[in-house]
Jmol script that loads the backbone (N, CA, C; Angstrom):
load data "model"
ATOM      1  N   MET A   1       0.805  -1.202  -0.021  1.00  0.00           N
ATOM      2  CA  MET A   1      -0.001   0.022   0.008  1.00  0.00           C
ATOM      3  C   MET A   1       0.892   1.262   0.014  1.00  0.00           C
ATOM      4  N   ILE A   2       2.002   1.213   0.726  1.00  0.00           N
ATOM      5  CA  ILE A   2       2.876   2.385   0.763  1.00  0.00           C
ATOM      6  C   ILE A   2       3.498   2.612  -0.602  1.00  0.00           C
ATOM      7  N   VAL A   3       3.870   1.566  -1.304  1.00  0.00           N
ATOM      8  CA  VAL A   3       4.483   1.745  -2.673  1.00  0.00           C
ATOM      9  C   VAL A   3       3.388   2.344  -3.542  1.00  0.00           C
ATOM     10  N   ASP A   4       2.158   1.879  -3.431  1.00  0.00           N
ATOM     11  CA  ASP A   4       1.056   2.472  -4.219  1.00  0.00           C
ATOM     12  C   ASP A   4       0.908   3.977  -3.939  1.00  0.00           C
ATOM     13  N   ASP A   5       0.945   4.321  -2.675  1.00  0.00           N
ATOM     14  CA  ASP A   5       0.844   5.776  -2.315  1.00  0.00           C
ATOM     15  C   ASP A   5       2.020   6.583  -2.961  1.00  0.00           C
ATOM     16  N   VAL A   6       3.184   6.048  -2.789  1.00  0.00           N
ATOM     17  CA  VAL A   6       4.380   6.753  -3.308  1.00  0.00           C
ATOM     18  C   VAL A   6       4.271   6.854  -4.874  1.00  0.00           C
ATOM     19  N   SER A   7       3.821   5.770  -5.499  1.00  0.00           N
ATOM     20  CA  SER A   7       3.669   5.722  -6.945  1.00  0.00           C
ATOM     21  C   SER A   7       2.647   6.804  -7.414  1.00  0.00           C
ATOM     22  N   ALA A   8       1.677   7.150  -6.579  1.00  0.00           N
ATOM     23  CA  ALA A   8       0.620   8.120  -6.926  1.00  0.00           C
ATOM     24  C   ALA A   8       1.076   9.544  -6.774  1.00  0.00           C
ATOM     25  N   MET A   9       2.252   9.733  -6.149  1.00  0.00           N
ATOM     26  CA  MET A   9       2.710  11.075  -5.860  1.00  0.00           C
ATOM     27  C   MET A   9       3.408  11.680  -7.168  1.00  0.00           C
ATOM     28  N   PRO A  10       3.411  12.962  -7.267  1.00  0.00           N
ATOM     29  CA  PRO A  10       4.165  13.550  -8.394  1.00  0.00           C
ATOM     30  C   PRO A  10       5.571  13.062  -8.396  1.00  0.00           C
ATOM     31  N   ASP A  11       6.179  12.979  -9.584  1.00  0.00           N
ATOM     32  CA  ASP A  11       7.515  12.457  -9.734  1.00  0.00           C
ATOM     33  C   ASP A  11       8.615  13.185  -8.951  1.00  0.00           C
ATOM     34  N   THR A  12       8.401  14.439  -8.637  1.00  0.00           N
ATOM     35  CA  THR A  12       9.437  15.272  -7.947  1.00  0.00           C
ATOM     36  C   THR A  12       9.171  15.356  -6.472  1.00  0.00           C
ATOM     37  N   SER A  13       8.144  14.690  -5.936  1.00  0.00           N
ATOM     38  CA  SER A  13       7.837  14.886  -4.493  1.00  0.00           C
ATOM     39  C   SER A  13       9.032  14.254  -3.618  1.00  0.00           C
ATOM     40  N   PRO A  14       9.332  14.957  -2.625  1.00  0.00           N
ATOM     41  CA  PRO A  14      10.351  14.361  -1.679  1.00  0.00           C
ATOM     42  C   PRO A  14       9.669  13.253  -0.862  1.00  0.00           C
ATOM     43  N   ILE A  15      10.489  12.302  -0.544  1.00  0.00           N
ATOM     44  CA  ILE A  15      10.013  11.168   0.227  1.00  0.00           C
ATOM     45  C   ILE A  15      10.861  11.056   1.533  1.00  0.00           C
ATOM     46  N   ILE A  16      10.172  11.145   2.676  1.00  0.00           N
ATOM     47  CA  ILE A  16      10.891  10.978   3.920  1.00  0.00           C
ATOM     48  C   ILE A  16      10.371   9.650   4.544  1.00  0.00           C
ATOM     49  N   VAL A  17      11.318   8.725   4.818  1.00  0.00           N
ATOM     50  CA  VAL A  17      10.951   7.372   5.355  1.00  0.00           C
ATOM     51  C   VAL A  17      11.453   7.304   6.775  1.00  0.00           C
ATOM     52  N   GLU A  18      10.546   7.134   7.704  1.00  0.00           N
ATOM     53  CA  GLU A  18      10.884   6.881   9.121  1.00  0.00           C
ATOM     54  C   GLU A  18      10.557   5.449   9.392  1.00  0.00           C
ATOM     55  N   GLY A  19      11.554   4.730   9.947  1.00  0.00           N
ATOM     56  CA  GLY A  19      11.317   3.359  10.209  1.00  0.00           C
ATOM     57  C   GLY A  19      11.675   2.527   8.970  1.00  0.00           C
ATOM     58  N   ALA A  20      11.144   1.285   8.940  1.00  0.00           N
ATOM     59  CA  ALA A  20      11.621   0.372   7.949  1.00  0.00           C
ATOM     60  C   ALA A  20      10.428  -0.164   7.076  1.00  0.00           C
ATOM     61  N   ALA A  21       9.345   0.553   7.063  1.00  0.00           N
ATOM     62  CA  ALA A  21       8.176   0.092   6.338  1.00  0.00           C
ATOM     63  C   ALA A  21       8.271   0.246   4.777  1.00  0.00           C
ATOM     64  N   LEU A  22       9.215   1.080   4.342  1.00  0.00           N
ATOM     65  CA  LEU A  22       9.399   1.305   2.947  1.00  0.00           C
ATOM     66  C   LEU A  22      10.864   0.931   2.581  1.00  0.00           C
ATOM     67  N   LEU A  23      11.021  -0.097   1.876  1.00  0.00           N
ATOM     68  CA  LEU A  23      12.397  -0.577   1.536  1.00  0.00           C
ATOM     69  C   LEU A  23      13.077   0.266   0.461  1.00  0.00           C
ATOM     70  N   PRO A  24      14.298   0.556   0.616  1.00  0.00           N
ATOM     71  CA  PRO A  24      14.997   1.393  -0.401  1.00  0.00           C
ATOM     72  C   PRO A  24      14.911   0.810  -1.802  1.00  0.00           C
ATOM     73  N   GLU A  25      14.969  -0.507  -1.960  1.00  0.00           N
ATOM     74  CA  GLU A  25      14.877  -1.130  -3.266  1.00  0.00           C
ATOM     75  C   GLU A  25      13.529  -0.845  -3.939  1.00  0.00           C
ATOM     76  N   LYS A  26      12.498  -0.648  -3.193  1.00  0.00           N
ATOM     77  CA  LYS A  26      11.177  -0.291  -3.791  1.00  0.00           C
ATOM     78  C   LYS A  26      11.173   1.180  -4.201  1.00  0.00           C
ATOM     79  N   VAL A  27      11.737   2.061  -3.317  1.00  0.00           N
ATOM     80  CA  VAL A  27      11.765   3.488  -3.660  1.00  0.00           C
ATOM     81  C   VAL A  27      12.681   3.729  -4.856  1.00  0.00           C
ATOM     82  N   ALA A  28      13.740   3.007  -4.944  1.00  0.00           N
ATOM     83  CA  ALA A  28      14.688   3.234  -6.081  1.00  0.00           C
ATOM     84  C   ALA A  28      13.972   3.001  -7.418  1.00  0.00           C
ATOM     85  N   GLU A  29      13.019   2.173  -7.478  1.00  0.00           N
ATOM     86  CA  GLU A  29      12.251   1.947  -8.724  1.00  0.00           C
ATOM     87  C   GLU A  29      11.315   3.063  -9.018  1.00  0.00           C
ATOM     88  N   LEU A  30      11.072   3.963  -8.064  1.00  0.00           N
ATOM     89  CA  LEU A  30       9.971   4.937  -8.246  1.00  0.00           C
ATOM     90  C   LEU A  30      10.528   6.384  -8.363  1.00  0.00           C
ATOM     91  N   VAL A  31      11.763   6.634  -8.051  1.00  0.00           N
ATOM     92  CA  VAL A  31      12.270   7.963  -8.032  1.00  0.00           C
ATOM     93  C   VAL A  31      13.260   8.225  -9.206  1.00  0.00           C
ATOM     94  N   SER A  32      13.322   9.493  -9.567  1.00  0.00           N
ATOM     95  CA  SER A  32      14.281   9.788 -10.676  1.00  0.00           C
ATOM     96  C   SER A  32      15.658  10.057 -10.224  1.00  0.00           C
ATOM     97  N   SER A  33      15.871  10.199  -8.907  1.00  0.00           N
ATOM     98  CA  SER A  33      17.146  10.479  -8.306  1.00  0.00           C
ATOM     99  C   SER A  33      17.196  10.075  -6.865  1.00  0.00           C
ATOM    100  N   PRO A  34      18.318   9.561  -6.402  1.00  0.00           N
ATOM    101  CA  PRO A  34      18.405   9.167  -4.968  1.00  0.00           C
ATOM    102  C   PRO A  34      18.240  10.406  -4.021  1.00  0.00           C
ATOM    103  N   HIS A  35      18.426  11.640  -4.596  1.00  0.00           N
ATOM    104  CA  HIS A  35      18.327  12.818  -3.803  1.00  0.00           C
ATOM    105  C   HIS A  35      16.799  13.069  -3.474  1.00  0.00           C
ATOM    106  N   GLN A  36      15.932  12.309  -4.029  1.00  0.00           N
ATOM    107  CA  GLN A  36      14.474  12.488  -3.862  1.00  0.00           C
ATOM    108  C   GLN A  36      13.923  11.904  -2.598  1.00  0.00           C
ATOM    109  N   ALA A  37      14.760  11.105  -1.913  1.00  0.00           N
ATOM    110  CA  ALA A  37      14.298  10.379  -0.693  1.00  0.00           C
ATOM    111  C   ALA A  37      15.321  10.448   0.387  1.00  0.00           C
ATOM    112  N   ILE A  38      14.812  10.360   1.658  1.00  0.00           N
ATOM    113  CA  ILE A  38      15.713  10.337   2.782  1.00  0.00           C
ATOM    114  C   ILE A  38      15.128   9.353   3.809  1.00  0.00           C
ATOM    115  N   TRP A  39      16.051   8.607   4.474  1.00  0.00           N
ATOM    116  CA  TRP A  39      15.613   7.680   5.514  1.00  0.00           C
ATOM    117  C   TRP A  39      16.025   8.186   6.870  1.00  0.00           C
ATOM    118  N   VAL A  40      15.191   7.969   7.842  1.00  0.00           N
ATOM    119  CA  VAL A  40      15.478   8.347   9.290  1.00  0.00           C
ATOM    120  C   VAL A  40      15.468   7.048  10.074  1.00  0.00           C
ATOM    121  N   VAL A  41      16.694   6.694  10.561  1.00  0.00           N
ATOM    122  CA  VAL A  41      16.829   5.366  11.186  1.00  0.00           C
ATOM    123  C   VAL A  41      17.465   5.518  12.589  1.00  0.00           C
ATOM    124  N   PRO A  42      16.859   4.938  13.614  1.00  0.00           N
ATOM    125  CA  PRO A  42      17.461   5.023  14.980  1.00  0.00           C
ATOM    126  C   PRO A  42      18.569   4.080  15.168  1.00  0.00           C
ATOM    127  N   VAL A  43      19.472   4.467  16.155  1.00  0.00           N
ATOM    128  CA  VAL A  43      20.458   3.507  16.620  1.00  0.00           C
ATOM    129  C   VAL A  43      19.728   2.583  17.622  1.00  0.00           C
ATOM    130  N   PRO A  44      20.331   1.434  17.875  1.00  0.00           N
ATOM    131  CA  PRO A  44      19.645   0.444  18.782  1.00  0.00           C
ATOM    132  C   PRO A  44      19.207   1.010  20.136  1.00  0.00           C
ATOM    133  N   ASP A  45      20.127   1.685  20.856  1.00  0.00           N
ATOM    134  CA  ASP A  45      19.785   2.154  22.182  1.00  0.00           C
ATOM    135  C   ASP A  45      18.608   3.164  22.144  1.00  0.00           C
ATOM    136  N   PHE A  46      18.618   4.017  21.175  1.00  0.00           N
ATOM    137  CA  PHE A  46      17.640   5.031  20.982  1.00  0.00           C
ATOM    138  C   PHE A  46      16.240   4.350  20.726  1.00  0.00           C
ATOM    139  N   GLN A  47      16.289   3.337  19.841  1.00  0.00           N
ATOM    140  CA  GLN A  47      15.126   2.608  19.468  1.00  0.00           C
ATOM    141  C   GLN A  47      14.499   1.874  20.684  1.00  0.00           C
ATOM    142  N   LYS A  48      15.318   1.174  21.428  1.00  0.00           N
ATOM    143  CA  LYS A  48      14.802   0.426  22.623  1.00  0.00           C
ATOM    144  C   LYS A  48      14.218   1.372  23.669  1.00  0.00           C
ATOM    145  N   GLU A  49      14.944   2.465  23.896  1.00  0.00           N
ATOM    146  CA  GLU A  49      14.492   3.405  24.931  1.00  0.00           C
ATOM    147  C   GLU A  49      13.116   3.999  24.569  1.00  0.00           C
ATOM    148  N   HIS A  50      12.982   4.450  23.320  1.00  0.00           N
ATOM    149  CA  HIS A  50      11.783   5.091  22.943  1.00  0.00           C
ATOM    150  C   HIS A  50      10.595   4.105  22.649  1.00  0.00           C
ATOM    151  N   TYR A  51      10.959   2.959  22.154  1.00  0.00           N
ATOM    152  CA  TYR A  51       9.891   1.943  21.963  1.00  0.00           C
ATOM    153  C   TYR A  51       9.325   1.603  23.260  1.00  0.00           C
ATOM    154  N   ALA A  52      10.107   1.382  24.347  1.00  0.00           N
ATOM    155  CA  ALA A  52       9.646   0.976  25.614  1.00  0.00           C
ATOM    156  C   ALA A  52       8.681   2.008  26.252  1.00  0.00           C
ATOM    157  N   LYS A  53       8.758   3.264  25.742  1.00  0.00           N
ATOM    158  CA  LYS A  53       7.859   4.348  26.336  1.00  0.00           C
ATOM    159  C   LYS A  53       6.464   4.298  25.707  1.00  0.00           C
ATOM    160  N   ARG A  54       6.287   3.529  24.638  1.00  0.00           N
ATOM    161  CA  ARG A  54       5.026   3.557  23.989  1.00  0.00           C
ATOM    162  C   ARG A  54       4.005   2.629  24.821  1.00  0.00           C
ATOM    163  N   GLU A  55       2.900   3.262  25.222  1.00  0.00           N
ATOM    164  CA  GLU A  55       2.034   2.568  26.007  1.00  0.00           C
ATOM    165  C   GLU A  55       1.473   1.229  25.380  1.00  0.00           C
ATOM    166  N   TRP A  56       1.126   1.320  24.133  1.00  0.00           N
ATOM    167  CA  TRP A  56       0.464   0.148  23.515  1.00  0.00           C
ATOM    168  C   TRP A  56       1.422  -1.058  23.450  1.00  0.00           C
ATOM    169  N   ILE A  57       2.732  -0.883  23.387  1.00  0.00           N
ATOM    170  CA  ILE A  57       3.632  -2.008  23.368  1.00  0.00           C
ATOM    171  C   ILE A  57       3.536  -2.873  24.566  1.00  0.00           C
ATOM    172  N   HIS A  58       3.251  -2.297  25.751  1.00  0.00           N
ATOM    173  CA  HIS A  58       3.109  -3.049  26.996  1.00  0.00           C
ATOM    174  C   HIS A  58       1.831  -3.930  26.966  1.00  0.00           C
ATOM    175  N   ASP A  59       0.766  -3.459  26.357  1.00  0.00           N
ATOM    176  CA  ASP A  59      -0.393  -4.304  26.170  1.00  0.00           C
ATOM    177  C   ASP A  59      -0.028  -5.578  25.348  1.00  0.00           C
ATOM    178  N   ILE A  60       0.735  -5.490  24.395  1.00  0.00           N
ATOM    179  CA  ILE A  60       1.125  -6.635  23.590  1.00  0.00           C
ATOM    180  C   ILE A  60       2.001  -7.535  24.393  1.00  0.00           C
ATOM    181  N   LEU A  61       3.068  -6.928  24.996  1.00  0.00           N
ATOM    182  CA  LEU A  61       4.013  -7.725  25.709  1.00  0.00           C
ATOM    183  C   LEU A  61       3.492  -8.447  26.918  1.00  0.00           C
ATOM    184  N   ASN A  62       2.492  -7.828  27.555  1.00  0.00           N
ATOM    185  CA  ASN A  62       1.858  -8.471  28.744  1.00  0.00           C
ATOM    186  C   ASN A  62       1.067  -9.713  28.375  1.00  0.00           C
ATOM    187  N   GLN A  63       0.903  -9.929  27.097  1.00  0.00           N
ATOM    188  CA  GLN A  63       0.237 -11.208  26.666  1.00  0.00           C
ATOM    189  C   GLN A  63       1.179 -12.340  26.478  1.00  0.00           C
ATOM    190  N   CYS A  64       2.527 -12.023  26.595  1.00  0.00           N
ATOM    191  CA  CYS A  64       3.570 -13.004  26.442  1.00  0.00           C
ATOM    192  C   CYS A  64       3.893 -13.676  27.799  1.00  0.00           C
ATOM    193  N   ASP A  65       4.375 -14.870  27.736  1.00  0.00           N
ATOM    194  CA  ASP A  65       4.818 -15.584  28.978  1.00  0.00           C
ATOM    195  C   ASP A  65       5.970 -14.907  29.612  1.00  0.00           C
ATOM    196  N   ASP A  66       6.922 -14.356  28.814  1.00  0.00           N
ATOM    197  CA  ASP A  66       8.062 -13.655  29.287  1.00  0.00           C
ATOM    198  C   ASP A  66       8.197 -12.320  28.545  1.00  0.00           C
ATOM    199  N   PRO A  67       7.527 -11.252  29.094  1.00  0.00           N
ATOM    200  CA  PRO A  67       7.515  -9.968  28.399  1.00  0.00           C
ATOM    201  C   PRO A  67       8.885  -9.412  28.111  1.00  0.00           C
ATOM    202  N   ASP A  68       9.860  -9.624  29.051  1.00  0.00           N
ATOM    203  CA  ASP A  68      11.181  -9.051  28.894  1.00  0.00           C
ATOM    204  C   ASP A  68      11.917  -9.733  27.638  1.00  0.00           C
ATOM    205  N   THR A  69      11.848 -11.029  27.605  1.00  0.00           N
ATOM    206  CA  THR A  69      12.456 -11.726  26.519  1.00  0.00           C
ATOM    207  C   THR A  69      11.771 -11.400  25.182  1.00  0.00           C
ATOM    208  N   ALA A  70      10.414 -11.304  25.259  1.00  0.00           N
ATOM    209  CA  ALA A  70       9.671 -10.958  24.023  1.00  0.00           C
ATOM    210  C   ALA A  70      10.082  -9.532  23.535  1.00  0.00           C
ATOM    211  N   PHE A  71      10.257  -8.548  24.425  1.00  0.00           N
ATOM    212  CA  PHE A  71      10.714  -7.261  24.062  1.00  0.00           C
ATOM    213  C   PHE A  71      12.145  -7.272  23.440  1.00  0.00           C
ATOM    214  N   GLN A  72      13.032  -8.043  24.079  1.00  0.00           N
ATOM    215  CA  GLN A  72      14.422  -8.143  23.538  1.00  0.00           C
ATOM    216  C   GLN A  72      14.390  -8.751  22.128  1.00  0.00           C
ATOM    217  N   ASN A  73      13.595  -9.821  21.979  1.00  0.00           N
ATOM    218  CA  ASN A  73      13.501 -10.471  20.674  1.00  0.00           C
ATOM    219  C   ASN A  73      12.932  -9.513  19.630  1.00  0.00           C
ATOM    220  N   TRP A  74      11.869  -8.782  20.005  1.00  0.00           N
ATOM    221  CA  TRP A  74      11.302  -7.842  19.080  1.00  0.00           C
ATOM    222  C   TRP A  74      12.236  -6.735  18.672  1.00  0.00           C
ATOM    223  N   MET A  75      12.937  -6.233  19.661  1.00  0.00           N
ATOM    224  CA  MET A  75      13.913  -5.127  19.360  1.00  0.00           C
ATOM    225  C   MET A  75      15.123  -5.708  18.561  1.00  0.00           C
ATOM    226  N   GLY A  76      15.552  -6.888  18.855  1.00  0.00           N
ATOM    227  CA  GLY A  76      16.585  -7.468  18.078  1.00  0.00           C
ATOM    228  C   GLY A  76      16.295  -7.632  16.582  1.00  0.00           C
ATOM    229  N   ARG A  77      15.056  -8.085  16.315  1.00  0.00           N
ATOM    230  CA  ARG A  77      14.579  -8.222  14.935  1.00  0.00           C
ATOM    231  C   ARG A  77      14.530  -6.828  14.309  1.00  0.00           C
ATOM    232  N   ASP A  78      13.881  -5.861  15.010  1.00  0.00           N
ATOM    233  CA  ASP A  78      13.740  -4.534  14.407  1.00  0.00           C
ATOM    234  C   ASP A  78      15.094  -3.790  14.226  1.00  0.00           C
ATOM    235  N   ILE A  79      16.017  -4.015  15.141  1.00  0.00           N
ATOM    236  CA  ILE A  79      17.346  -3.377  15.030  1.00  0.00           C
ATOM    237  C   ILE A  79      18.056  -3.929  13.815  1.00  0.00           C
ATOM    238  N   GLY A  80      17.986  -5.294  13.676  1.00  0.00           N
ATOM    239  CA  GLY A  80      18.649  -5.902  12.517  1.00  0.00           C
ATOM    240  C   GLY A  80      18.027  -5.423  11.233  1.00  0.00           C
ATOM    241  N   PHE A  81      16.754  -5.332  11.198  1.00  0.00           N
ATOM    242  CA  PHE A  81      16.113  -4.887   9.975  1.00  0.00           C
ATOM    243  C   PHE A  81      16.486  -3.393   9.668  1.00  0.00           C
ATOM    244  N   ALA A  82      16.522  -2.603  10.739  1.00  0.00           N
ATOM    245  CA  ALA A  82      16.856  -1.131  10.554  1.00  0.00           C
ATOM    246  C   ALA A  82      18.299  -1.037   9.975  1.00  0.00           C
ATOM    247  N   ALA A  83      19.182  -1.877  10.456  1.00  0.00           N
ATOM    248  CA  ALA A  83      20.541  -1.804   9.935  1.00  0.00           C
ATOM    249  C   ALA A  83      20.613  -2.227   8.435  1.00  0.00           C
ATOM    250  N   TYR A  84      19.756  -3.250   8.131  1.00  0.00           N
ATOM    251  CA  TYR A  84      19.715  -3.673   6.720  1.00  0.00           C
ATOM    252  C   TYR A  84      19.195  -2.557   5.881  1.00  0.00           C
ATOM    253  N   VAL A  85      18.101  -1.921   6.311  1.00  0.00           N
ATOM    254  CA  VAL A  85      17.487  -0.849   5.559  1.00  0.00           C
ATOM    255  C   VAL A  85      18.434   0.339   5.324  1.00  0.00           C
ATOM    256  N   ALA A  86      19.106   0.751   6.456  1.00  0.00           N
ATOM    257  CA  ALA A  86      20.044   1.861   6.406  1.00  0.00           C
ATOM    258  C   ALA A  86      21.205   1.552   5.448  1.00  0.00           C
ATOM    259  N   LYS A  87      21.753   0.378   5.501  1.00  0.00           N
ATOM    260  CA  LYS A  87      22.826   0.004   4.585  1.00  0.00           C
ATOM    261  C   LYS A  87      22.366   0.002   3.136  1.00  0.00           C
ATOM    262  N   ASP A  88      21.208  -0.631   2.912  1.00  0.00           N
ATOM    263  CA  ASP A  88      20.687  -0.684   1.510  1.00  0.00           C
ATOM    264  C   ASP A  88      20.407   0.715   0.974  1.00  0.00           C
ATOM    265  N   ALA A  89      19.845   1.574   1.802  1.00  0.00           N
ATOM    266  CA  ALA A  89      19.638   2.963   1.367  1.00  0.00           C
ATOM    267  C   ALA A  89      20.906   3.684   1.029  1.00  0.00           C
ATOM    268  N   MET A  90      21.908   3.506   1.851  1.00  0.00           N
ATOM    269  CA  MET A  90      23.218   4.167   1.566  1.00  0.00           C
ATOM    270  C   MET A  90      23.864   3.609   0.346  1.00  0.00           C
ATOM    271  N   ASP A  91      23.810   2.260   0.197  1.00  0.00           N
ATOM    272  CA  ASP A  91      24.410   1.592  -0.987  1.00  0.00           C
ATOM    273  C   ASP A  91      23.721   2.085  -2.263  1.00  0.00           C
ATOM    274  N   ARG A  92      22.499   2.510  -2.154  1.00  0.00           N
ATOM    275  CA  ARG A  92      21.764   2.990  -3.360  1.00  0.00           C
ATOM    276  C   ARG A  92      21.901   4.508  -3.562  1.00  0.00           C
ATOM    277  N   GLY A  93      22.692   5.103  -2.672  1.00  0.00           N
ATOM    278  CA  GLY A  93      22.945   6.565  -2.792  1.00  0.00           C
ATOM    279  C   GLY A  93      21.942   7.463  -2.103  1.00  0.00           C
ATOM    280  N   PHE A  94      21.041   6.897  -1.326  1.00  0.00           N
ATOM    281  CA  PHE A  94      20.076   7.660  -0.543  1.00  0.00           C
ATOM    282  C   PHE A  94      20.686   8.203   0.670  1.00  0.00           C
ATOM    283  N   LYS A  95      20.202   9.370   1.076  1.00  0.00           N
ATOM    284  CA  LYS A  95      20.603   9.978   2.326  1.00  0.00           C
ATOM    285  C   LYS A  95      19.971   9.240   3.481  1.00  0.00           C
ATOM    286  N   VAL A  96      20.764   9.033   4.517  1.00  0.00           N
ATOM    287  CA  VAL A  96      20.195   8.368   5.777  1.00  0.00           C
ATOM    288  C   VAL A  96      20.598   9.273   6.931  1.00  0.00           C
ATOM    289  N   ILE A  97      19.626   9.627   7.727  1.00  0.00           N
ATOM    290  CA  ILE A  97      19.839  10.345   9.001  1.00  0.00           C
ATOM    291  C   ILE A  97      19.826   9.302  10.166  1.00  0.00           C
ATOM    292  N   ILE A  98      20.912   9.203  10.841  1.00  0.00           N
ATOM    293  CA  ILE A  98      20.984   8.278  11.948  1.00  0.00           C
ATOM    294  C   ILE A  98      20.582   9.011  13.214  1.00  0.00           C
ATOM    295  N   VAL A  99      19.575   8.543  13.848  1.00  0.00           N
ATOM    296  CA  VAL A  99      19.005   9.203  15.037  1.00  0.00           C
ATOM    297  C   VAL A  99      19.525   8.499  16.305  1.00  0.00           C
ATOM    298  N   ASP A 100      20.301   9.231  17.147  1.00  0.00           N
ATOM    299  CA  ASP A 100      20.834   8.677  18.337  1.00  0.00           C
ATOM    300  C   ASP A 100      20.500   9.543  19.549  1.00  0.00           C
ATOM    301  N   GLY A 101      19.736  10.620  19.371  1.00  0.00           N
ATOM    302  CA  GLY A 101      19.349  11.516  20.457  1.00  0.00           C
ATOM    303  C   GLY A 101      20.309  12.606  20.755  1.00  0.00           C
ATOM    304  N   SER A 102      21.467  12.631  19.992  1.00  0.00           N
ATOM    305  CA  SER A 102      22.427  13.679  20.246  1.00  0.00           C
ATOM    306  C   SER A 102      22.041  14.973  19.561  1.00  0.00           C
ATOM    307  N   ARG A 103      21.128  14.940  18.599  1.00  0.00           N
ATOM    308  CA  ARG A 103      20.667  16.079  17.930  1.00  0.00           C
ATOM    309  C   ARG A 103      19.200  16.276  18.168  1.00  0.00           C
ATOM    310  N   SER A 104      18.787  17.522  18.234  1.00  0.00           N
ATOM    311  CA  SER A 104      17.343  17.829  18.493  1.00  0.00           C
ATOM    312  C   SER A 104      16.466  17.499  17.294  1.00  0.00           C
ATOM    313  N   ILE A 105      15.192  17.375  17.523  1.00  0.00           N
ATOM    314  CA  ILE A 105      14.239  17.207  16.459  1.00  0.00           C
ATOM    315  C   ILE A 105      14.388  18.379  15.452  1.00  0.00           C
ATOM    316  N   GLN A 106      14.613  19.570  15.923  1.00  0.00           N
ATOM    317  CA  GLN A 106      14.717  20.751  15.052  1.00  0.00           C
ATOM    318  C   GLN A 106      16.024  20.620  14.159  1.00  0.00           C
ATOM    319  N   GLU A 107      17.124  20.073  14.786  1.00  0.00           N
ATOM    320  CA  GLU A 107      18.363  19.856  13.958  1.00  0.00           C
ATOM    321  C   GLU A 107      18.130  18.865  12.907  1.00  0.00           C
ATOM    322  N   ASN A 108      17.439  17.816  13.221  1.00  0.00           N
ATOM    323  CA  ASN A 108      17.163  16.751  12.165  1.00  0.00           C
ATOM    324  C   ASN A 108      16.178  17.380  11.090  1.00  0.00           C
ATOM    325  N   TYR A 109      15.233  18.136  11.524  1.00  0.00           N
ATOM    326  CA  TYR A 109      14.347  18.850  10.579  1.00  0.00           C
ATOM    327  C   TYR A 109      15.093  19.686   9.618  1.00  0.00           C
ATOM    328  N   GLU A 110      16.049  20.454  10.236  1.00  0.00           N
ATOM    329  CA  GLU A 110      16.856  21.395   9.375  1.00  0.00           C
ATOM    330  C   GLU A 110      17.672  20.542   8.394  1.00  0.00           C
ATOM    331  N   GLU A 111      18.213  19.404   8.776  1.00  0.00           N
ATOM    332  CA  GLU A 111      18.966  18.536   7.880  1.00  0.00           C
ATOM    333  C   GLU A 111      18.106  18.030   6.714  1.00  0.00           C
ATOM    334  N   VAL A 112      16.859  17.727   7.047  1.00  0.00           N
ATOM    335  CA  VAL A 112      15.913  17.256   6.011  1.00  0.00           C
ATOM    336  C   VAL A 112      15.626  18.434   4.991  1.00  0.00           C
ATOM    337  N   LYS A 113      15.410  19.596   5.571  1.00  0.00           N
ATOM    338  CA  LYS A 113      15.147  20.783   4.721  1.00  0.00           C
ATOM    339  C   LYS A 113      16.334  21.047   3.781  1.00  0.00           C
ATOM    340  N   ARG A 114      17.524  20.940   4.337  1.00  0.00           N
ATOM    341  CA  ARG A 114      18.787  21.190   3.503  1.00  0.00           C
ATOM    342  C   ARG A 114      18.878  20.117   2.363  1.00  0.00           C
ATOM    343  N   HIS A 115      18.586  18.905   2.775  1.00  0.00           N
ATOM    344  CA  HIS A 115      18.668  17.802   1.778  1.00  0.00           C
ATOM    345  C   HIS A 115      17.746  18.076   0.556  1.00  0.00           C
ATOM    346  N   PHE A 116      16.512  18.506   0.894  1.00  0.00           N
ATOM    347  CA  PHE A 116      15.591  18.781  -0.148  1.00  0.00           C
ATOM    348  C   PHE A 116      15.603  20.188  -0.741  1.00  0.00           C
ATOM    349  N   ASN A 117      16.554  20.992  -0.243  1.00  0.00           N
ATOM    350  CA  ASN A 117      16.675  22.379  -0.678  1.00  0.00           C
ATOM    351  C   ASN A 117      15.403  23.158  -0.437  1.00  0.00           C
ATOM    352  N   LEU A 118      14.827  22.965   0.741  1.00  0.00           N
ATOM    353  CA  LEU A 118      13.604  23.660   1.094  1.00  0.00           C
ATOM    354  C   LEU A 118      13.825  24.936   1.858  1.00  0.00           C
TER     355      LEU A 118
END
end "model"
wireframe off; spacefill off
backbone 0.3
color backbone group
């Protein structure tokens, strides 16, 4: 569905990808230039810290026999996938912003604006 949405956008629309729902290989087929897209990917510690703060995640984990192990397994899978997506995006020439909490949201926003010449 995401690829369909991106396909329906004008050819020059900037694409900001947060998380791993949109694979770089799929975007590469849809854009005229790697400069047209940017990925925002968290480092493992940042991801674990902020994911644990989401209220809904605890509803899911509390259904597991061992919520701590379930969370660690979940994060391990997501962290591995995020690393794969970041590497694939960079290998294809796409810009990747690595989020580790050392920069403010405003600083990341300014980097996105610079990337797209906004």
